[in-house]
py3Dmol code that shows the C-alpha trace and the ligand (Angstrom):
import py3Dmol

protein = """\
ATOM      1  CA  UNK A   1      23.560 -46.313  16.781  1.00  0.00           C
ATOM      2  CA  UNK A   2      20.149 -45.782  18.450  1.00  0.00           C
ATOM      3  CA  UNK A   3      18.854 -44.826  21.902  1.00  0.00           C
ATOM      4  CA  UNK A   4      17.594 -47.321  24.477  1.00  0.00           C
ATOM      5  CA  UNK A   5      14.048 -45.910  24.653  1.00  0.00           C
ATOM      6  CA  UNK A   6      11.496 -46.521  21.926  1.00  0.00           C
ATOM      7  CA  UNK A   7       9.832 -43.543  20.248  1.00  0.00           C
ATOM      8  CA  UNK A   8       6.476 -43.974  22.048  1.00  0.00           C
ATOM      9  CA  UNK A   9       8.164 -43.767  25.457  1.00  0.00           C
ATOM     10  CA  UNK A  10      10.382 -40.880  24.258  1.00  0.00           C
ATOM     11  CA  UNK A  11       7.332 -38.859  23.205  1.00  0.00           C
ATOM     12  CA  UNK A  12       5.435 -39.720  26.401  1.00  0.00           C
ATOM     13  CA  UNK A  13       8.332 -38.651  28.672  1.00  0.00           C
ATOM     14  CA  UNK A  14       8.949 -35.398  26.817  1.00  0.00           C
ATOM     15  CA  UNK A  15       5.219 -34.570  26.827  1.00  0.00           C
ATOM     16  CA  UNK A  16       5.263 -35.033  30.604  1.00  0.00           C
ATOM     17  CA  UNK A  17       8.250 -32.654  30.811  1.00  0.00           C
ATOM     18  CA  UNK A  18       6.278 -30.026  28.880  1.00  0.00           C
ATOM     19  CA  UNK A  19       3.345 -30.382  31.283  1.00  0.00           C
ATOM     20  CA  UNK A  20       5.658 -30.133  34.315  1.00  0.00           C
ATOM     21  CA  UNK A  21       7.205 -26.928  32.882  1.00  0.00           C
ATOM     22  CA  UNK A  22       3.716 -25.409  32.324  1.00  0.00           C
ATOM     23  CA  UNK A  23       4.257 -25.282  28.572  1.00  0.00           C
ATOM     24  CA  UNK A  24       1.120 -27.296  27.807  1.00  0.00           C
ATOM     25  CA  UNK A  25      -2.226 -27.534  29.571  1.00  0.00           C
ATOM     26  CA  UNK A  26      -3.046 -31.139  28.825  1.00  0.00           C
ATOM     27  CA  UNK A  27      -1.444 -34.359  27.638  1.00  0.00           C
ATOM     28  CA  UNK A  28      -2.969 -34.171  24.139  1.00  0.00           C
ATOM     29  CA  UNK A  29      -1.396 -30.755  23.455  1.00  0.00           C
ATOM     30  CA  UNK A  30       1.883 -31.823  25.049  1.00  0.00           C
ATOM     31  CA  UNK A  31       2.088 -34.985  22.916  1.00  0.00           C
ATOM     32  CA  UNK A  32       1.303 -33.027  19.770  1.00  0.00           C
ATOM     33  CA  UNK A  33       4.089 -30.546  20.553  1.00  0.00           C
ATOM     34  CA  UNK A  34       6.552 -33.361  21.330  1.00  0.00           C
ATOM     35  CA  UNK A  35       5.719 -35.133  18.084  1.00  0.00           C
ATOM     36  CA  UNK A  36       6.115 -31.921  16.092  1.00  0.00           C
ATOM     37  CA  UNK A  37       9.473 -31.211  17.740  1.00  0.00           C
ATOM     38  CA  UNK A  38      10.683 -34.756  17.103  1.00  0.00           C
ATOM     39  CA  UNK A  39       9.497 -34.606  13.485  1.00  0.00           C
ATOM     40  CA  UNK A  40      11.429 -31.357  13.071  1.00  0.00           C
ATOM     41  CA  UNK A  41      14.574 -32.872  14.642  1.00  0.00           C
ATOM     42  CA  UNK A  42      14.423 -36.074  12.572  1.00  0.00           C
ATOM     43  CA  UNK A  43      13.293 -34.188   9.441  1.00  0.00           C
ATOM     44  CA  UNK A  44      10.256 -36.414   8.948  1.00  0.00           C
ATOM     45  CA  UNK A  45       6.500 -35.790   8.777  1.00  0.00           C
ATOM     46  CA  UNK A  46       4.673 -35.793  12.126  1.00  0.00           C
ATOM     47  CA  UNK A  47       2.360 -38.610  11.002  1.00  0.00           C
ATOM     48  CA  UNK A  48       5.413 -40.845  10.701  1.00  0.00           C
ATOM     49  CA  UNK A  49       6.759 -40.136  14.192  1.00  0.00           C
ATOM     50  CA  UNK A  50       4.870 -42.863  16.018  1.00  0.00           C
ATOM     51  CA  UNK A  51       3.409 -44.718  13.040  1.00  0.00           C
ATOM     52  CA  UNK A  52       5.585 -47.603  14.215  1.00  0.00           C
ATOM     53  CA  UNK A  53       5.894 -47.038  17.955  1.00  0.00           C
ATOM     54  CA  UNK A  54       8.614 -49.622  18.440  1.00  0.00           C
ATOM     55  CA  UNK A  55      11.616 -48.106  16.749  1.00  0.00           C
ATOM     56  CA  UNK A  56      14.322 -46.489  18.833  1.00  0.00           C
ATOM     57  CA  UNK A  57      15.308 -42.945  17.805  1.00  0.00           C
ATOM     58  CA  UNK A  58      18.752 -42.569  16.266  1.00  0.00           C
ATOM     59  CA  UNK A  59      21.180 -40.844  18.629  1.00  0.00           C
ATOM     60  CA  UNK A  60      21.706 -37.919  16.240  1.00  0.00           C
ATOM     61  CA  UNK A  61      17.907 -37.300  15.989  1.00  0.00           C
ATOM     62  CA  UNK A  62      17.520 -37.651  19.739  1.00  0.00           C
ATOM     63  CA  UNK A  63      20.325 -35.178  20.426  1.00  0.00           C
ATOM     64  CA  UNK A  64      18.713 -32.592  18.151  1.00  0.00           C
ATOM     65  CA  UNK A  65      15.278 -33.319  19.623  1.00  0.00           C
ATOM     66  CA  UNK A  66      16.575 -32.731  23.169  1.00  0.00           C
ATOM     67  CA  UNK A  67      17.940 -29.334  22.140  1.00  0.00           C
ATOM     68  CA  UNK A  68      14.581 -28.337  20.642  1.00  0.00           C
ATOM     69  CA  UNK A  69      12.729 -29.656  23.694  1.00  0.00           C
ATOM     70  CA  UNK A  70      14.983 -27.591  25.976  1.00  0.00           C
ATOM     71  CA  UNK A  71      14.132 -24.454  24.016  1.00  0.00           C
ATOM     72  CA  UNK A  72      10.419 -25.241  24.338  1.00  0.00           C
ATOM     73  CA  UNK A  73      10.761 -25.938  28.081  1.00  0.00           C
ATOM     74  CA  UNK A  74      12.283 -22.462  28.337  1.00  0.00           C
ATOM     75  CA  UNK A  75       8.985 -21.200  26.900  1.00  0.00           C
ATOM     76  CA  UNK A  76      10.186 -20.356  23.430  1.00  0.00           C
ATOM     77  CA  UNK A  77       7.024 -20.510  21.287  1.00  0.00           C
ATOM     78  CA  UNK A  78       6.626 -23.694  19.252  1.00  0.00           C
ATOM     79  CA  UNK A  79       6.208 -21.708  16.011  1.00  0.00           C
ATOM     80  CA  UNK A  80       9.556 -19.953  16.506  1.00  0.00           C
ATOM     81  CA  UNK A  81      11.289 -23.309  17.081  1.00  0.00           C
ATOM     82  CA  UNK A  82       9.645 -25.014  14.110  1.00  0.00           C
ATOM     83  CA  UNK A  83       9.995 -21.877  11.958  1.00  0.00           C
ATOM     84  CA  UNK A  84       6.474 -22.262  10.587  1.00  0.00           C
ATOM     85  CA  UNK A  85       2.896 -21.443  11.504  1.00  0.00           C
ATOM     86  CA  UNK A  86      -0.325 -22.269   9.714  1.00  0.00           C
ATOM     87  CA  UNK A  87      -2.792 -19.419   9.251  1.00  0.00           C
ATOM     88  CA  UNK A  88      -5.884 -19.427   7.054  1.00  0.00           C
ATOM     89  CA  UNK A  89      -4.776 -22.822   5.676  1.00  0.00           C
ATOM     90  CA  UNK A  90      -1.532 -21.298   4.445  1.00  0.00           C
ATOM     91  CA  UNK A  91       1.982 -21.972   5.685  1.00  0.00           C
ATOM     92  CA  UNK A  92       3.921 -18.962   7.023  1.00  0.00           C
ATOM     93  CA  UNK A  93       7.610 -18.689   7.842  1.00  0.00           C
ATOM     94  CA  UNK A  94       7.948 -17.251  11.308  1.00  0.00           C
ATOM     95  CA  UNK A  95      10.628 -16.387  13.852  1.00  0.00           C
ATOM     96  CA  UNK A  96      11.650 -13.860  16.523  1.00  0.00           C
ATOM     97  CA  UNK A  97      10.784 -10.298  15.501  1.00  0.00           C
ATOM     98  CA  UNK A  98       7.310 -11.052  14.128  1.00  0.00           C
ATOM     99  CA  UNK A  99       4.128 -11.808  16.060  1.00  0.00           C
ATOM    100  CA  UNK A 100       2.924 -15.378  15.536  1.00  0.00           C
ATOM    101  CA  UNK A 101      -0.388 -15.147  13.653  1.00  0.00           C
ATOM    102  CA  UNK A 102      -3.271 -16.203  15.923  1.00  0.00           C
ATOM    103  CA  UNK A 103      -6.356 -18.285  15.002  1.00  0.00           C
ATOM    104  CA  UNK A 104      -8.730 -15.483  16.098  1.00  0.00           C
ATOM    105  CA  UNK A 105      -7.148 -13.214  13.471  1.00  0.00           C
ATOM    106  CA  UNK A 106      -8.631 -15.421  10.741  1.00  0.00           C
ATOM    107  CA  UNK A 107     -11.926 -13.635  11.483  1.00  0.00           C
ATOM    108  CA  UNK A 108     -10.620 -10.333  10.081  1.00  0.00           C
ATOM    109  CA  UNK A 109      -9.567 -12.103   6.874  1.00  0.00           C
ATOM    110  CA  UNK A 110     -13.083 -13.566   6.489  1.00  0.00           C
ATOM    111  CA  UNK A 111     -14.611 -10.118   7.025  1.00  0.00           C
ATOM    112  CA  UNK A 112     -12.314  -8.391   4.515  1.00  0.00           C
ATOM    113  CA  UNK A 113     -12.869 -11.063   1.851  1.00  0.00           C
ATOM    114  CA  UNK A 114     -16.610 -10.840   2.362  1.00  0.00           C
ATOM    115  CA  UNK A 115     -16.505  -7.040   1.993  1.00  0.00           C
ATOM    116  CA  UNK A 116     -14.443  -7.332  -1.200  1.00  0.00           C
ATOM    117  CA  UNK A 117     -16.608 -10.009  -2.776  1.00  0.00           C
ATOM    118  CA  UNK A 118     -19.939  -8.500  -1.725  1.00  0.00           C
ATOM    119  CA  UNK A 119     -19.563  -5.070  -3.336  1.00  0.00           C
ATOM    120  CA  UNK A 120     -19.728  -4.634  -7.126  1.00  0.00           C
ATOM    121  CA  UNK A 121     -17.096  -1.883  -7.028  1.00  0.00           C
ATOM    122  CA  UNK A 122     -14.609  -3.893  -4.927  1.00  0.00           C
ATOM    123  CA  UNK A 123     -15.191  -6.916  -7.138  1.00  0.00           C
ATOM    124  CA  UNK A 124     -13.555  -5.079 -10.011  1.00  0.00           C
ATOM    125  CA  UNK A 125     -10.739  -3.191  -8.344  1.00  0.00           C
ATOM    126  CA  UNK A 126      -9.854  -2.471  -4.770  1.00  0.00           C
ATOM    127  CA  UNK A 127      -6.939  -1.018  -2.827  1.00  0.00           C
ATOM    128  CA  UNK A 128      -6.283  -2.567   0.579  1.00  0.00           C
ATOM    129  CA  UNK A 129      -3.816  -1.499   3.305  1.00  0.00           C
ATOM    130  CA  UNK A 130      -2.792  -3.844   6.138  1.00  0.00           C
ATOM    131  CA  UNK A 131      -1.458  -1.649   8.946  1.00  0.00           C
ATOM    132  CA  UNK A 132       0.920  -3.474  11.320  1.00  0.00           C
ATOM    133  CA  UNK A 133       1.369  -6.395   8.940  1.00  0.00           C
ATOM    134  CA  UNK A 134       3.874  -8.381  11.073  1.00  0.00           C
ATOM    135  CA  UNK A 135       4.566 -11.672   9.266  1.00  0.00           C
ATOM    136  CA  UNK A 136       2.273 -10.501   6.445  1.00  0.00           C
ATOM    137  CA  UNK A 137      -0.317 -13.146   7.370  1.00  0.00           C
ATOM    138  CA  UNK A 138      -3.454 -11.023   6.843  1.00  0.00           C
ATOM    139  CA  UNK A 139      -2.231  -9.313   3.658  1.00  0.00           C
ATOM    140  CA  UNK A 140      -1.115 -12.618   2.144  1.00  0.00           C
ATOM    141  CA  UNK A 141      -4.319 -14.510   3.018  1.00  0.00           C
ATOM    142  CA  UNK A 142      -6.299 -11.712   1.348  1.00  0.00           C
ATOM    143  CA  UNK A 143      -3.965 -11.623  -1.636  1.00  0.00           C
ATOM    144  CA  UNK A 144      -4.347 -15.374  -2.181  1.00  0.00           C
ATOM    145  CA  UNK A 145      -8.161 -15.164  -2.136  1.00  0.00           C
ATOM    146  CA  UNK A 146      -8.646 -11.831  -3.901  1.00  0.00           C
ATOM    147  CA  UNK A 147      -6.017 -11.786  -6.648  1.00  0.00           C
ATOM    148  CA  UNK A 148      -7.338  -8.527  -8.111  1.00  0.00           C
ATOM    149  CA  UNK A 149      -6.777  -6.584  -4.851  1.00  0.00           C
ATOM    150  CA  UNK A 150      -3.833  -4.192  -4.802  1.00  0.00           C
ATOM    151  CA  UNK A 151      -2.405  -4.504  -1.304  1.00  0.00           C
ATOM    152  CA  UNK A 152      -0.061  -2.327   0.765  1.00  0.00           C
ATOM    153  CA  UNK A 153       1.407  -3.900   3.907  1.00  0.00           C
ATOM    154  CA  UNK A 154       3.001  -1.580   6.466  1.00  0.00           C
ATOM    155  CA  UNK A 155       4.984  -2.097   9.632  1.00  0.00           C
ATOM    156  CA  UNK A 156       7.165   0.034  11.867  1.00  0.00           C
ATOM    157  CA  UNK A 157       9.391  -2.947  12.683  1.00  0.00           C
ATOM    158  CA  UNK A 158      12.144  -3.751  10.177  1.00  0.00           C
ATOM    159  CA  UNK A 159      12.491  -7.218  11.702  1.00  0.00           C
ATOM    160  CA  UNK A 160       8.816  -7.966  11.077  1.00  0.00           C
ATOM    161  CA  UNK A 161       9.140  -6.699   7.512  1.00  0.00           C
ATOM    162  CA  UNK A 162      11.926  -9.220   6.859  1.00  0.00           C
ATOM    163  CA  UNK A 163       9.471 -12.029   7.719  1.00  0.00           C
ATOM    164  CA  UNK A 164       6.698 -10.415   5.687  1.00  0.00           C
ATOM    165  CA  UNK A 165       9.029 -10.199   2.666  1.00  0.00           C
ATOM    166  CA  UNK A 166       9.971 -13.896   3.007  1.00  0.00           C
ATOM    167  CA  UNK A 167       6.307 -14.876   3.177  1.00  0.00           C
ATOM    168  CA  UNK A 168       5.306 -12.691   0.229  1.00  0.00           C
ATOM    169  CA  UNK A 169       8.045 -14.375  -1.814  1.00  0.00           C
ATOM    170  CA  UNK A 170       7.030 -17.831  -0.552  1.00  0.00           C
ATOM    171  CA  UNK A 171       3.476 -17.232  -1.760  1.00  0.00           C
ATOM    172  CA  UNK A 172       4.649 -15.470  -4.948  1.00  0.00           C
ATOM    173  CA  UNK A 173       2.695 -12.285  -4.274  1.00  0.00           C
ATOM    174  CA  UNK A 174       5.479  -9.753  -4.962  1.00  0.00           C
ATOM    175  CA  UNK A 175       3.462  -8.140  -7.769  1.00  0.00           C
ATOM    176  CA  UNK A 176       0.336  -7.811  -5.660  1.00  0.00           C
ATOM    177  CA  UNK A 177       1.660  -6.730  -2.248  1.00  0.00           C
ATOM    178  CA  UNK A 178       3.837  -3.662  -1.687  1.00  0.00           C
ATOM    179  CA  UNK A 179       5.720  -3.625   1.627  1.00  0.00           C
ATOM    180  CA  UNK A 180       6.216  -0.246   3.285  1.00  0.00           C
ATOM    181  CA  UNK A 181       8.139   0.736   6.392  1.00  0.00           C
ATOM    182  CA  UNK A 182       6.828   3.443   8.702  1.00  0.00           C
ATOM    183  CA  UNK A 183       4.352   4.660  11.265  1.00  0.00           C
ATOM    184  CA  UNK A 184       0.776   3.407  10.762  1.00  0.00           C
ATOM    185  CA  UNK A 185      -0.763   4.876   7.560  1.00  0.00           C
ATOM    186  CA  UNK A 186       1.891   7.541   6.956  1.00  0.00           C
ATOM    187  CA  UNK A 187       3.845   5.706   4.219  1.00  0.00           C
ATOM    188  CA  UNK A 188       0.708   5.500   1.999  1.00  0.00           C
ATOM    189  CA  UNK A 189       0.446   7.848  -0.966  1.00  0.00           C
ATOM    190  CA  UNK A 190      -2.641   6.504  -2.758  1.00  0.00           C
ATOM    191  CA  UNK A 191      -6.268   6.492  -1.518  1.00  0.00           C
ATOM    192  CA  UNK A 192      -7.239   3.225   0.140  1.00  0.00           C
ATOM    193  CA  UNK A 193     -10.629   1.507  -0.206  1.00  0.00           C
ATOM    194  CA  UNK A 194     -10.216  -0.978   2.642  1.00  0.00           C
ATOM    195  CA  UNK A 195      -7.942  -0.186   5.592  1.00  0.00           C
ATOM    196  CA  UNK A 196      -7.268  -3.145   7.892  1.00  0.00           C
ATOM    197  CA  UNK A 197      -5.420  -3.128  11.192  1.00  0.00           C
ATOM    198  CA  UNK A 198      -4.559  -5.586  13.900  1.00  0.00           C
ATOM    199  CA  UNK A 199      -2.590  -3.205  16.113  1.00  0.00           C
ATOM    200  CA  UNK A 200      -1.163  -3.975  19.559  1.00  0.00           C
ATOM    201  CA  UNK A 201      -4.049  -3.768  22.020  1.00  0.00           C
ATOM    202  CA  UNK A 202      -2.885  -5.251  25.340  1.00  0.00           C
ATOM    203  CA  UNK A 203      -2.896  -2.631  28.139  1.00  0.00           C
ATOM    204  CA  UNK A 204       0.678  -2.081  29.388  1.00  0.00           C
ATOM    205  CA  UNK A 205      -0.123  -3.128  32.974  1.00  0.00           C
ATOM    206  CA  UNK A 206      -1.549  -6.482  31.769  1.00  0.00           C
ATOM    207  CA  UNK A 207       1.590  -7.482  29.888  1.00  0.00           C
ATOM    208  CA  UNK A 208       3.251  -9.120  32.874  1.00  0.00           C
ATOM    209  CA  UNK A 209       0.308 -11.492  33.311  1.00  0.00           C
ATOM    210  CA  UNK A 210       0.664 -12.867  29.772  1.00  0.00           C
ATOM    211  CA  UNK A 211       2.247 -16.295  29.185  1.00  0.00           C
ATOM    212  CA  UNK A 212       6.072 -16.316  29.196  1.00  0.00           C
ATOM    213  CA  UNK A 213       5.951 -17.392  25.535  1.00  0.00           C
ATOM    214  CA  UNK A 214       4.650 -13.909  24.727  1.00  0.00           C
ATOM    215  CA  UNK A 215       6.413 -11.611  27.185  1.00  0.00           C
ATOM    216  CA  UNK A 216       9.825 -13.262  26.886  1.00  0.00           C
ATOM    217  CA  UNK A 217       9.806 -13.929  23.158  1.00  0.00           C
ATOM    218  CA  UNK A 218       7.292 -11.987  21.066  1.00  0.00           C
ATOM    219  CA  UNK A 219       8.056  -8.325  20.238  1.00  0.00           C
ATOM    220  CA  UNK A 220       6.784  -5.735  22.704  1.00  0.00           C
ATOM    221  CA  UNK A 221       6.018  -3.499  19.695  1.00  0.00           C
ATOM    222  CA  UNK A 222       3.514  -6.126  18.533  1.00  0.00           C
ATOM    223  CA  UNK A 223       1.552  -6.484  21.775  1.00  0.00           C
ATOM    224  CA  UNK A 224       1.935  -3.351  23.915  1.00  0.00           C
ATOM    225  CA  UNK A 225      -1.054  -1.074  23.347  1.00  0.00           C
ATOM    226  CA  UNK A 226      -0.013   1.557  25.905  1.00  0.00           C
ATOM    227  CA  UNK A 227      -1.757   2.595  29.112  1.00  0.00           C
ATOM    228  CA  UNK A 228      -5.294   1.431  28.234  1.00  0.00           C
ATOM    229  CA  UNK A 229      -4.412  -0.717  25.216  1.00  0.00           C
ATOM    230  CA  UNK A 230      -5.948   1.785  22.809  1.00  0.00           C
ATOM    231  CA  UNK A 231      -3.099   4.228  22.174  1.00  0.00           C
ATOM    232  CA  UNK A 232      -2.223   2.853  18.749  1.00  0.00           C
ATOM    233  CA  UNK A 233      -5.861   2.972  17.675  1.00  0.00           C
ATOM    234  CA  UNK A 234      -6.023   6.673  18.678  1.00  0.00           C
ATOM    235  CA  UNK A 235      -3.030   7.510  16.454  1.00  0.00           C
ATOM    236  CA  UNK A 236      -4.413   5.290  13.681  1.00  0.00           C
ATOM    237  CA  UNK A 237      -7.781   7.050  13.868  1.00  0.00           C
ATOM    238  CA  UNK A 238      -6.207  10.511  13.548  1.00  0.00           C
ATOM    239  CA  UNK A 239      -4.318   9.432  10.420  1.00  0.00           C
ATOM    240  CA  UNK A 240      -7.268   7.627   8.798  1.00  0.00           C
ATOM    241  CA  UNK A 241      -9.356  10.314   7.031  1.00  0.00           C
ATOM    242  CA  UNK A 242      -6.612  11.632   4.756  1.00  0.00           C
ATOM    243  CA  UNK A 243      -5.791   8.120   3.467  1.00  0.00           C
ATOM    244  CA  UNK A 244      -9.290   6.730   2.929  1.00  0.00           C
ATOM    245  CA  UNK A 245     -10.777   6.701  -0.539  1.00  0.00           C
ATOM    246  CA  UNK A 246     -13.479   9.409  -0.926  1.00  0.00           C
ATOM    247  CA  UNK A 247     -15.878   6.899  -2.486  1.00  0.00           C
ATOM    248  CA  UNK A 248     -17.180   3.812  -0.743  1.00  0.00           C
ATOM    249  CA  UNK A 249     -14.575   2.700   1.791  1.00  0.00           C
ATOM    250  CA  UNK A 250     -14.243   0.387   4.763  1.00  0.00           C
ATOM    251  CA  UNK A 251     -12.146   0.347   7.935  1.00  0.00           C
ATOM    252  CA  UNK A 252     -11.770  -3.129   9.465  1.00  0.00           C
ATOM    253  CA  UNK A 253      -9.891  -3.636  12.737  1.00  0.00           C
ATOM    254  CA  UNK A 254      -9.218  -6.423  15.238  1.00  0.00           C
ATOM    255  CA  UNK A 255      -9.568  -5.550  18.930  1.00  0.00           C
ATOM    256  CA  UNK A 256      -9.175  -7.208  22.333  1.00  0.00           C
ATOM    257  CA  UNK A 257     -12.064  -8.699  24.316  1.00  0.00           C
ATOM    258  CA  UNK A 258     -14.280  -5.910  25.663  1.00  0.00           C
ATOM    259  CA  UNK A 259     -12.625  -3.138  23.608  1.00  0.00           C
ATOM    260  CA  UNK A 260     -14.973  -2.898  20.640  1.00  0.00           C
ATOM    261  CA  UNK A 261     -17.193  -0.062  21.877  1.00  0.00           C
ATOM    262  CA  UNK A 262     -14.189   2.064  22.869  1.00  0.00           C
ATOM    263  CA  UNK A 263     -12.434   1.526  19.532  1.00  0.00           C
ATOM    264  CA  UNK A 264     -15.684   2.302  17.686  1.00  0.00           C
ATOM    265  CA  UNK A 265     -15.927   5.625  19.525  1.00  0.00           C
ATOM    266  CA  UNK A 266     -12.275   6.458  18.795  1.00  0.00           C
ATOM    267  CA  UNK A 267     -12.617   5.716  15.080  1.00  0.00           C
ATOM    268  CA  UNK A 268     -15.967   7.469  14.575  1.00  0.00           C
ATOM    269  CA  UNK A 269     -14.542  10.656  16.101  1.00  0.00           C
ATOM    270  CA  UNK A 270     -12.365  11.049  13.012  1.00  0.00           C
ATOM    271  CA  UNK A 271     -14.783   9.759  10.370  1.00  0.00           C
ATOM    272  CA  UNK A 272     -17.382  12.531  10.639  1.00  0.00           C
ATOM    273  CA  UNK A 273     -16.554  13.879   7.153  1.00  0.00           C
ATOM    274  CA  UNK A 274     -18.017  10.695   5.602  1.00  0.00           C
ATOM    275  CA  UNK A 275     -21.708   9.885   5.019  1.00  0.00           C
ATOM    276  CA  UNK A 276     -23.777   6.699   4.965  1.00  0.00           C
ATOM    277  CA  UNK A 277     -21.710   5.155   7.737  1.00  0.00           C
ATOM    278  CA  UNK A 278     -22.536   1.558   8.619  1.00  0.00           C
ATOM    279  CA  UNK A 279     -21.129  -0.355  11.564  1.00  0.00           C
ATOM    280  CA  UNK A 280     -20.794  -4.108  11.784  1.00  0.00           C
ATOM    281  CA  UNK A 281     -19.372  -6.179  14.611  1.00  0.00           C
ATOM    282  CA  UNK A 282     -18.061  -9.691  14.015  1.00  0.00           C
ATOM    283  CA  UNK A 283     -17.357 -12.412  16.578  1.00  0.00           C
ATOM    284  CA  UNK A 284     -14.415 -14.802  16.472  1.00  0.00           C
ATOM    285  CA  UNK A 285     -14.665 -18.605  16.850  1.00  0.00           C
ATOM    286  CA  UNK A 286     -14.858 -18.236  20.644  1.00  0.00           C
ATOM    287  CA  UNK A 287     -17.789 -15.807  20.180  1.00  0.00           C
ATOM    288  CA  UNK A 288     -15.730 -12.819  21.365  1.00  0.00           C
ATOM    289  CA  UNK A 289     -16.600  -9.535  19.626  1.00  0.00           C
ATOM    290  CA  UNK A 290     -13.296  -9.351  17.774  1.00  0.00           C
ATOM    291  CA  UNK A 291     -13.647  -7.381  14.541  1.00  0.00           C
ATOM    292  CA  UNK A 292     -15.129  -3.944  13.989  1.00  0.00           C
ATOM    293  CA  UNK A 293     -16.023  -2.855  10.487  1.00  0.00           C
ATOM    294  CA  UNK A 294     -16.976   0.739   9.664  1.00  0.00           C
ATOM    295  CA  UNK A 295     -18.152   1.333   6.112  1.00  0.00           C
ATOM    296  CA  UNK A 296     -18.298   4.934   4.902  1.00  0.00           C
ATOM    297  CA  UNK A 297     -20.030   6.580   1.930  1.00  0.00           C
ATOM    298  CA  UNK A 298     -21.481   3.098   1.583  1.00  0.00           C
ATOM    299  CA  UNK A 299     -24.167   2.313  -0.958  1.00  0.00           C
ATOM    300  CA  UNK A 300     -24.390  -1.400  -1.698  1.00  0.00           C
ATOM    301  CA  UNK A 301     -25.231  -1.075  -5.412  1.00  0.00           C
ATOM    302  CA  UNK A 302     -21.940   0.592  -6.347  1.00  0.00           C
ATOM    303  CA  UNK A 303     -23.202   4.189  -6.141  1.00  0.00           C
ATOM    304  CA  UNK A 304     -21.594   6.784  -3.927  1.00  0.00           C
ATOM    305  CA  UNK A 305     -23.412   9.766  -2.408  1.00  0.00           C
ATOM    306  CA  UNK A 306     -21.785  11.879  -5.153  1.00  0.00           C
ATOM    307  CA  UNK A 307     -23.098   9.653  -7.978  1.00  0.00           C
ATOM    308  CA  UNK A 308     -22.195   6.474  -9.840  1.00  0.00           C
ATOM    309  CA  UNK A 309     -18.708   5.111  -9.466  1.00  0.00           C
TER     310      UNK A 309
END
"""
ligand_1 = """\
27
SAM
C -0.677 -7.418 16.878
S 0.668 -7.388 15.738
C -0.185 -7.935 14.274
C 0.691 -8.625 13.288
C -0.065 -9.254 12.103
N -0.857 -8.273 11.415
C -0.950 -10.385 12.602
O -2.165 -10.179 12.673
O -0.443 -11.476 12.882
C 0.856 -5.649 15.530
C 1.888 -5.230 14.490
O 1.879 -3.778 14.441
C 3.203 -3.310 14.311
N 3.237 -1.916 14.805
C 3.256 -1.466 16.076
N 3.257 -0.122 16.114
C 3.217 0.298 14.829
C 3.196 1.569 14.200
N 3.190 2.711 14.922
N 3.166 1.631 12.852
C 3.177 0.496 12.107
N 3.201 -0.743 12.635
C 3.217 -0.844 13.976
C 4.032 -4.286 15.106
O 5.390 -4.257 14.718
C 3.319 -5.611 14.794
O 3.895 -6.242 13.679
"""
view = py3Dmol.view(width=600, height=400)
view.addModel(protein, "pdb")
view.setStyle({"model": 0}, {"cartoon": {"style": "trace"}})
view.addModel(ligand_1, "xyz")
view.setStyle({"model": 1}, {"stick": {}})
view.zoomTo()
view.show()
């Protein structure tokens, strides 16, 4: 048995419903979402959804599609419904309890990989800690591109760690990435060469103005940065010095638009015991100053202020 509407009309009508519910800004995005939802319901590849626009969806596929569409119209994020999200050209399993990795976060991965590959010392061996790992997206992208890096991935949320574990297994990185549960850097017991963090940085009083997809569905622990958005970075900064390697090390963090100078000040306050500090600021694809890198005891030829490594 099949429905009375062909697939092209089905996709068009559901895209219009997504626009009317303010789930998509334009028809192109809405169509893409509808096609992805239909592909998920019918268990086919998206490219095959309207390859032949004249077939009528089977009733069983249409019934499942309507359920998925309803969830989306209620502002459940597409990635949670599909169960997948692409990040850094890798496929991640994702669902409620873990922040959906964002495209702007790919910038921090580029910066970390560049820092690893650029320095002779880090080219041989390097310890990396990803603080607030969520789905494990950053740690895994680094692990895939720097197989010699020994990576620790930490989160305070047990739910997020379940997703991180699934993704580490999916990408077969169990030997390279150690998952730890706890507050910021506290679970670490070895010195770290590169500390990375994408901590919650939205000021508490701005949360209500975020899209419903975020406030209704993504974890508050992953987005709420306290009164001015910088509370987690203050705690992180206080914990940093005792966990950083005494030789050449680097602290690389993602921040919200307009926050970089404040986060720089907060971090430098606790890094005064290090020498040869270098600061670099990196912009994301939208040209927003997104990633702050602070290198300490940094000598590019592999020396440290105390002598050769
Ligand atoms: C903005 S999300 C980033 C998730 C992931 N790294 C990404 O980029 O997609 C922040 C993460 O920090 C975690 N988090 C919040 N407070 C924390 C704390 N005190 N210690 C460790 N992790 C924390 C949250 O559970 C969440 O997974």
